[in-house]
N, C-alpha and C positions, 0 to 999 in steps of 0.2 A: 504493500500500500504506500509506503514511504516513497518508493521509486516512482510510482504513478503520480503521486502528488508533487514530487519534485519536478517532473516534466510538465505537469499542469501549471505549476507556479511560474515556470520559465516561459511557457507558452502564453500565459496571461500577461506576463511582463512585456513580452515582445509584441503581442497583439492587443495592447492596452486600449487603443482607440476602438477596435472592434468589440472588445468586451464591454467597454463603457456604452457603446451604442446598443448592444444587445440588451443590457439592463435598462437603458432608457426606453427602448421599444417595449420591453416586457412591462415596465411600470405603466406606461401609457395604455397598453392593452388592458391591463387589470383595472385601471381607473375607468376606462371605457366600459368594461364589463359590469362594474358597479353601477354606473349610470344607466346601463341598458337593462340589467337583470336584477339589480339589488332590490330586496323587499324589506319587510319589517322584522323586528326581532320578537321573540315569543318567550315569555317567562313562565309558561305553564309547566309545572313540575308534575310529571305523570310516570306511572309504571304500567306499561301495557301488560295485561294479564292478571293484575292484582284484583282482589275482591272489589275494592272501592272503585277502581278504574273501569272494570267490566260493568259494574252496576251503573256508573255514571254514563257510560256509552249507551247502555240499553235505555236508561231513563231519557236520554236525549231524543230517542226515537218515540218513546211513549208520551213523555211530558217534557217537551223542549223548553217550556217556560221554567220548570223547576230545575232542569239541568243547566240552564244558562247562568251566567254570572249576574251579580246584583250590585246595586249601589245603595247608599243610605243618604237621607237628608235629615239633618238634625235641626230642630227649631228650638230656640231658647228665648223665653220671655224676659223682659227686664226684671231686675230684682224686685221681689214683692208682688209680682203680677203672675198671671196664669195663662198658659197657651189655650186654655178652654174658654177664655173670655171671648165674647162674640166677634169682636173686631179681629182678634188674632186667629180664631178658628176659621173665619171667612178667608183671611189671607192665606192660611195654610191650605184650605180647600182649593183656592185659586191656583196655588203653586202646584198642587198635585194634579189638577186638571191639565195644566200646561205640561207637566212632566209626562202625562199619558200620551201626549201628542209629540213628544221628543223622539228623535230617530232611534229605531230599533227597540224601543221600550214595548214590552208585551203586557205588563201589568204593574199597577202601583197599589201598594197596601197602605191605607190610611192609618195613622196612629190612633184615630178615634175608633176604627173598627177592630184593630189588632190589640187595643188597650196598651200600646207601648208609650205610655205617658208616666212620668215619674210621680211619686206619691204627692209631692208638693205641687204637682201640675205645672212646674216651671219649664219642663223640657219634654219634647215629643220627638219620636223617631219614626220616620216613614221609610218604607222599603220600595225600591224601584227595581223591577225584574226585567232582564234582557233575555231574548230568545237565543242567545249564542254565548259561547265562552269568550274569555278575554281576547284571544287573538282574532276572533270574528268581529270585534267592534271596529267599525269604520272610523277613519280619521274625522274628527269633529263631533263624534257622537257624545263623548263625555263633556266636551266644551259646551254643547247645546244644553246638556243637563245642568251644568253649572250656572247657566244664565236664568234658569227657571225660578230660583228663589227671590227674584227681584221684588215681587209684590209683597212678600213677607218682610223683607228688609225695609221696604218703604213703610210698612205698618209699624215698624219698630222692633221686629224680631231679629235676633242674631241667628244666622244660618251657617251650617257646615255641610259640605258634600264630600262623601268618601265611600268606603266600602270595598268589597272584593274586586269590583270592576277596576279599581285603581292599582291592582297588584302589579300590572305590567308597567314598569318604568325603565327607561333607558338609563344607563349609568354614564353620566357626563364626564368627560375628561377636561379639566380646567387648567388654568395656568399654574395651579398649585403643583400639579404633577411635573411641571417643567423644572421645579426646584431640584429634583433628582438628577436631571440632565446637566444642570449648571454645576452641581456638586461633582458629578462625574468628570466634567471638563476640568475643574480645578484639580481633582485627583490625578487625571491624566497629565495635566501640565506639570505638576510636581514630580510625577513619576518619570516623565521623559525629558523635562526641561526644554521642551520645544512646542510651540503652538501648532506647527505643522503636524508633528507627530501626534499631538493630543487631539487634533481635529479629525484625523482619519478614522479612529474607532467610532466616533460619534456619527460621522457621515455614513459609514457602512452599516451601522446599527439602524439608522433612520431609513436607509434604503431597504434593509431587510424587513423592518417593521411595516413600512409602507406597502411592500409587496405582499407580505403575509396578511395584513389587515384588509387590503383590497381584495385579495383572493377569498377571504372569509366573507366579507360583506357581499361579494358577488353571488354567494351561495345561499343567502338568506331567504331567497324566494323558493328554493327547492328543498332545504333542510331546516329543521327547527334550531334556531340559534338563540340562546338566552342573552340578555343584555350584559351579563357578567362575563360571557365568553370573550368578547373583543377586548375587554379591559384586562383580563388575565393574560391574553395573548400579547397585549401591548406591554404589560409589565415584564413578562418573560422575554419578549423579543428585544426590548431595550437592554435589559440586564445582560442576557447571554450574548447579544450581538456586540455590545461593547467589550465584554470580557474575552470573547473568542478572538476578536481583532487585536486586543491587547496582548494576548499570548503570542500570536504570530509576529506582531510588530516588535515586541520586546526582544524576541529571538533575532529578528532581522537587524535591529540596531546594535545588538551585542556583536553580531558578526561584522557589521560595517565598522565598528570601533576597532576590530582586530585587523582591518585592512582587506576584507573580502570584497570581491567585485559585487556591485548592487544586483545584477541579474542573477549571478550565482547564489548570492545570499538570499534572494527572494525564493529561488527554487529550494534551497536547503531549509529555510524557515518554514515554507509551506509543507515540505516533506516531513519535517520533524515535529514542530509545534502544531502543524496542520493535522498530522496523524492523531495527536492527542486531542485536538479540537473535535475531530470526527468521532473519536471514541466518547468524549465527554458529551457531545451533542446526542450521540446515539443512546446513551444511558437516559438522558432526559426524555428523548422521544419515546423510547420503549416504556419508561415509567408512566408517561402521560397517556400513551396509547393503551396501556394496560388498564386504564379506567373503563375500557369497553367491557371488561369481565364483570363489572357491576350490573350491566344490563339495564341501565337507566338512560333513556335517550338524551336528555338534556346534558347529563354528565359526560356521556360519550362524545357528544359534539364539543363540549367545553375542552375535554382532554385532547381530542384530535385537532381542534383549532389551535390550542397552545403548542401541541407537538409540531404541527405544520409550520408555525411561525419560527420555532426553534430550528427546524430543518432548513428553512430558508436562510436563517442566520448563519448556519454552517456553510451553506453553498456560497453565500456572499463572502464569507471570510476566506474561502479558498479560491475564489475566482475574481471578484471585484477588488478585494484588497490587494492582491498581487499586481493587478492592473494599475491601481493608484500608486503602488510602490514604484512602478515603472515611470509614471509621470514625475514622481519626486526625485528619483535617481539618488545621487550622492548627497542631496540636501538633507536627508534624514540621518546622516552620520553625525554622531556627537562631535562638536567642535573640539580641537586639540586643547587640552587644559581645562575643559569645562567640567562641571561636577559630574555630569553623566559619563564623560570620558574617563575621569579618574575612577569612578565606580566600576566601570567595565574593566579597566586595567587591573584594579584590585581583585576583581572576581576571577580574572584570567590567571592571576598569580596565586590563587588559593591553595594549590597543591605544593607550592614551593616551600622549602624549609624556612626561608626568610619571609614568608607571606606576611603582609601588613595585618594590623588588627582587624578583626572581622567587622562586618556591618551590624546593624541592630538585630537583624534576623539571626545571624550566627551567635551573637552575644546572648540573645534570648534563648536559643537552643542550648547553649552551654549552661545557662542558669537552670533551665528546667530539667536538664539531664545530670546536673551535679548530684542530686539525690532523687533518682527517677521514681523509686517506689513511693516516696512522700508526695511527689507531684501527681502520680497516678491516683493515689488515694484521695488527695485534696480535690482534684478535678472531678472525680466520680462522685464524691460526697456533695460537692457544690451543685452539680447537674441534677443529682437525685433530689436534692432539696428544692430546686426550682421546679422539678417535675411533679412534686407531691400534689398540687391542686388538680392535676390531670385525673386523679381518682374520681373526682366529682363531675367529670365531663358529661354534659347532657346535650343531646342533639335535637334540632328541630329545623324546619324550613322557615324562611323569613316570612313575616306577615307585615301588615301596615304599622304594627307597633314598633318595628325596627326601621321604618322609613325616616327620612331626614326630618329633623326637628323644624317645625314651622311650615311643613308641607300640608296641603289640604287633607291628604289621606291620614297623616299622622295626627293632626289636630282632631279630626273626626273620630279616629280610633280611640284616642285618649278621652275624648268627651263621652263617647258611648260607654267606655269601660267605667268611667267615673260615675255616670248617671244611671246606667242600666245594668252594668256588670260586664266583665271581659267576654263572657260567653256569647253575648249578642254580636261580637265581631267575627265569630266563626261557628255558626250553628251546625249541628250534625244532621244528616239527611238519611232516613231509613227508606229504602226503595223496596216495597213489599209486593210479594206475589200472593194475590188473594183468590186465585182461580180455584183452589181446592177447598175454599171455605163454603160450607153448606148455606144455601140461601135462607133457610129457616121458614117457619110458617108465616111469619109476617113480612118476609123479605128483607129483614133487617140483620141478617146473619153477618154480613161483612162489617156493618157499622158496630155491632156488638163485639166482634172479634178484635177490631182495631181499637175500640174503646177500652177493652180489657188490657191490651198491651200498653196503651197510653196511660192508664191508671197506674200500672206497675212502673212505668218509666218515671212518672211524676213522684213516685215514692222512693225512687233510687237516689242514693246520696250522690251529690254532684250535679243533679239536674235541676235547672231553674223551672223549666216547663216543657211539655211535649204536647203536640196536637196534630191531627191529620191535616194535611195541606191540600192534597188532591186525591180523588178517588174515581176510578173508571172501571166499574164492574164488567163492562163489555170487553175491555182489554185485559181484565183480571189483574190490574196493577193499582198501587196506591203509593202515596208519598206521605211520610210522617216527619215533621220537623222536631228536633230535640235541641234545646238551648242549654249548654253546660253552664256551670257556675264559673268555670275557669276559661282562660283565653286559649286560642288555637295552638300556641306553642308550649302550653303548660303541661308538665308531666301528668298532672291529674286528669287532664282531658284525654290523654293517651290511655290512661288506666280505665277511664269511663268507656272509651270505644271498645276496649278488650272485654270489659264486663258485659256490655250489651251484646257483643258477638258471642260470648260464652253462654248467654241466656237465650240465644236464638233457638236452640233445639228445644228447650223447655216450652217456649211460647208456640213453637210449631206444633208440639204435641197437644197443647191445651186449646189452641184456636185454629190450627190449620194454616196459619199465615207464615210464610217464609220471607225473609228479608235480608238485605245486605246493607251495611253501614257505609255510606258514601258521602259525597260533598267535598268541597275544597279542603276542609279541615281533616277529614278522614284520609283523603288522598295524600296530603302532606305528611300525616303520621305514618302511612304505609311507606312512603318514599324514605323518610328518615330511618325507619326500622330496617329497610333493605340496605341502606347505606351503613347502618350500624353493624348489621350482620356481615357485610362484605369487607369491613375494615381489617379484621384479622387475616382472612385469606389473602387480601391484597398485600398486606404487610409481609406475609410469608413469601409471596411471589417476588416482591421487591428485594427482600433480604436474600432469597435464593439467587436471584439474578445478580445481586451485588457480589456474592461469594464467587460465582462462576466467572464473571467478567474480570474481577480483580485477580483471580487465580491465573487467568489467561495472560493478563497484562504483566504481573509482577513475578509470576512463576515462583510463588511462595505460599506457604500455608498460614503463617502468622499474619502477614500483611492483610489478606482478605478478612480474616476473623476480626482483627483489630479495627479495620476500617468499618466493618459492618456494625460492631458493637458501638463504636463511636457515633455512627449514624443514628442508631437507636437512641442513644443518649441525647443527641441533638433534637431529634423529633419529640422525645418525651419532654424535654425542657421547653420546647416551643409550645406543645400542648398545654403544659402547666401554666405558662405565662398567659396564653390566650384565655384559659379558664379564669385565672385570677383577675384579668382586666375586664373581659366581656361577659363573664358569668357572675363573678363575685363583686365586680365594680372597683377593684383597686386601680388607682390612677385614671379612672374613667373620665373625670372632669378634665384632667390635663391632656388627655388624648382625644377629647371631643366625643366621647361615647355617651349618647343621650339616652340610651335604654340598655339595661342589662337583662340577661336571661339565657336560655339555652344557646349553645354555639351553633352556627349554621351547619346543617347536617353533612354537607359535602366538603366542608373545610378540612377535616382530618385527612381524608383521602387525597385531596389536592396537595396538602402540605407534605404528605409522605412522598407522593410522586415527584414533586418539584424539588424538595430538599434532597431526595436521593440523588437526582441528577447533579445538583450543584455540589453536594458533598463529594461525589466521585470526581468532579472537576478538580477540586482542591487536592484531593488525595492523589490523583494522577500527576498533577503538575509539581506537587511537593515531593512525594515519595519517589517518583521516577528520577528526580535529581539526586536523591539520596542513594538510590540503587545504582545510578551511573557512577557516583563517587565510590561506592563500595566495590564495584567491579574494577575500579581503577587501582586501588591499593589494598583491598580486602581488610580494611580497618573499620569495624562497624561503628564505633563512636565518632571517629573523624568523618565518616561518611554522612552521619546525621548532621553534624555541624556544617560540613561543606555544602550539603544539599540545601540546608536552610539558608546559607549565604547566597546561593544562586537563585532560589525560588521564592524566598520570603517576600521580597519587594513586589514581585508580580502578583503573588497570591494575596498580599495585603491590599494592593491597589484594586484587584478584581473584587475582593470581598467588600471593600468600602464602596465601590461603584454599585455592586448588587444591593448593598444595604441602603444606599442613598436613593436608588430608583424605587425600591420597595417602600421605604419609609415615606417617600413623597406621596404615595397613594394612601397612606394612613390618614392624610389630611382630607380625603374624600368624604362626602356626606353619606354615601351608601354604606350600610352596615356590612353587607357581604364583602365588598372590596376592602373596607377598613380593617375588618378582622383578618381577612386573608393576607393583606399586605403586612399587617403587624406580625402575624405568625411567620411569614416568609422573611421579613427583615430581621427579626430576632433569631430565627433559625440559622440564617446565613452568618450572622455575627457570632453566634455560639459555635457553629460548626467550623468556621474558618479559624477563629482566634483561640477558642478554648480547646476544641477537639483536635483539629489538624495541626496547629502550630504550637500546641502545648502538650496535649495528651499523646499524640503520635510520636514526637521525638522521645518523650519519656519512656513509652512502651518499647520502642526500638532500641533505646539504650539499655533497657532492663533485660531484654532477651538476647542482645548481642548478635553473634553470627547466626543464631537460630532463626532470626527474622527472615533470612534469605535462603533458608533450606527448603528443598523440595525433593521428595523421593525420586530416585533415578528412573524408576519405571513410569512414574507420572510425568516426569520431565520429557520422556521420550514420546509419550502419548499426546501431550498438548502441542497445538500448533504454535509456531513462533510468530506472534503478531508484530513484534518490533514497533510498538506504539511510539516510542521516542525516536525512532529512526537511527539507532546506533550504527547500523551498517552504512546508512546513507551519510552520516556524519564522518565516519572514517574514510569513506570514499571521497567525500568533498574535501577533507583535509589533505588527502593525497594529491588532489588536483593542483594544489599550489606548487608542487614540485615537479609536475608533469608538463610536457610540452603540448601545445594545442594540436589537435588533429583536425586539420581542415577548418571548418566553421564550427566544430564542436570541441568541448573540453574533454580531457581524458576521463573526467568523472562521468560525463554524459555518455561517453562511449562505453565505459564499463557498466553503467546502469542499463544501457540499451542491450548489452549482451545478456544481462541478468533478467531482462524482460520486466 
C-alpha cells in the first residue's frame, strides 16, 4: 500500500492542476445535485417491525387522524381572571374555528369539550390533529397554525403553540461553530510556524466537508436523513480532515528540513503518513458503518453519513493535499535557523549519543515512565472515578422538553407540564382490535369491553386519565388514549408502557379486546430500548475489531490489549462526564444546559464508534514511532522516549484541533448536538493526553521488551501491512545516494519492480 500511495502522491504533485480541476468539477456537480434533488430532513425516530411501529402503521390506514401528529394551543388568562369568562371563551372558540380551516388540520379538540382546563380556570389546552406524520407536513403548515391565535391575543389572552408537530427541527450551524476552526488555525500556526502550512489542512478539510455534506444533502429526497446527521458529519469531517492533512504535512516538512526534494518528499509522506491516515480513517469508517447492526434506520443513515464524510476526508488528504504541496514547492520548508528548523534538526539527532535535551513530549514521557507502575495506577484510578456516574446512565429520545430555551415548542412544553402535568406532552395510544368482542344483547358489547379496560387503566398508578378516542365496529378497531403522570422521556413512563403491555393478555381474556401500545411516546421508548440492548454487542464488535487491527499493525500482543483497555477507559470516562452534566446537572449552567434528564439514547453508540476511530488514530501515530525506534536499537525504554519526541507534537496538535472543533459545537442550542459534542470533546482530551500520552508510555515501560513480542507462528500467519511504510522509507533514503535513471529516481525504479 505504501508503494501505491507513494506513486499516487508523486502523480498528484506532478498533475496538480488536473487534480485541482477534478475536485473543483466534483464540488460543482455535488452542489448542482443538491439544488436539483435535495429534499427535506426527517427527525422521525422509528423501528420498523416493532410493536409500536407496526400498530402505528396499521392505525394510519384505519384512523389516519389518530395516527397523524398533533399540535397544542395553550390559552392563559391574565392573573385573577378565567378562560371561561364569556369574552375569553368566545375568543378561544374563534381561534379554534380558524384552526379547523388551517392547512392539513383534520380535527380540533376544544378544551371546553375535553375538560382540559386547569382547576383555577386560568389556562386551557386545545388539541389540533393532523392527518399525517411530521415529515408529511407541508412547508407553511405550522406557520399558518401559529397565526390563528391572533383573536385570543387581541382579547387579552396569552397564547403558546407547540406540541409533537414541532418535533422536527433542523439543527442550525452558526458562527459559534467557527470558533473551533479559528482555534485550529492558531494551533496549526504554532505547530508549523508558517501561515502557508497552517492554511493547507484547513483548506483541504473544508473541501472534504463541502463534498461530503453536499453528497449527503443531495440524498435527502431518497433516504431519511435526520437533522442531526449533517451536523455530526460536519463535526467529524472538520476534525479528521484537519488532522489527516496535519499528519501528512508534518511528515513532509520534516523531510524538507532534512534536504529532501519536494516531489520526492510528497511521495514519501503520502506513502508513509498517508498509509497511517488510510488505516486511521478506515477504523472510523468501519466503526460508524457498524451502526447498521443496530437496525434502526435513522441511526444507520447518521452513521453512514458520518462515515462517508470521513472517507472523503481520507481521499482529499491523499490526492488534493499532495497537489497543493506541488503548488507550494520548497516554500513549505522551514527557514534555516527558524524554530521549526531547529526542532527538526533536534529530532533528527535523537539517536545520537550527544543528542540535545528532548522536547516537552520526551520530557513528559521520561516523567511518566520514571515510576511506571505508580503512573498506571494513578491514571486508572482517576479515569474510574470520572466514570462512576456512568452507572446511572438513562437513555431516552429527545422531546420538546430538550428543545432550545425560548423556542415556541419548549415554552409550550414547559407550560403544559407546569399547568396540566408532563404526561399531557406525550400521551400513550392503545390501538385495539375489537373484532372478537361479542356484540351483546343490547349491542353495547364493544363499549362495555372498552369501558372495563378504561376503568382498570384509570386505577393504574401513573395514569392521569384514559378514555376511548375513536371506535369503528365495522372495521373492528378502536383507539384509546392514556395520559401518564410523567413526561415522555421519564423512566416511569417507560415502566407504565411495560405494565400495560404485560396486562394485555389479562384484558384479552376478560373482554376479548387485543391491543398494542403505540404513539410517538411508545415508539420513542421502543427505539431507546433497542439502542440500549444493542450497546453491549456493538461495544464487543468494536473492541474485537480494535484487537485485530492493532495486532495486524503492530505485530504485538501487548500493544492491542493495552490500546483496547485504554479505549474502554476513555469511553467510560466520557460516559461518566456526560451523565454528570446532562443527567445530574453538574456545571449545567456554565455549559448552557437548560434541561437535565435522560441522555439521548443514541449518544453512547455514537461516542463508542467515533472515539474508537480517533483513539486508534493517536495510538497508531504515537506507538508506531515508538516501534520504529525500538526496531532501530532494541532498547525498549529509549524507544518510548524517542517515539514520544517524534510524535508528541503532532498528536498534541491533532488532539487540540479535535477538541476545539468538538467543543465549539457545545455552544449549540440543540440538546442532541450539545451532549454529543461535549462527550466527543472530553473523550478526545482524555484519550489523547491521559491515555495515549501518559498511560501508554507507562505501560510500555513497565512491560519492556515484552511489549513487542509476538509468537513466531502468529508472526508468520499475519500479513505485513507496513502501515508506517518502513520499507518505503528505507528505499527513499537510499535514493539520495543513487544516480537518477532517466526521468525516474532509483527509488521509483525499485518501487516499480516491487509493484
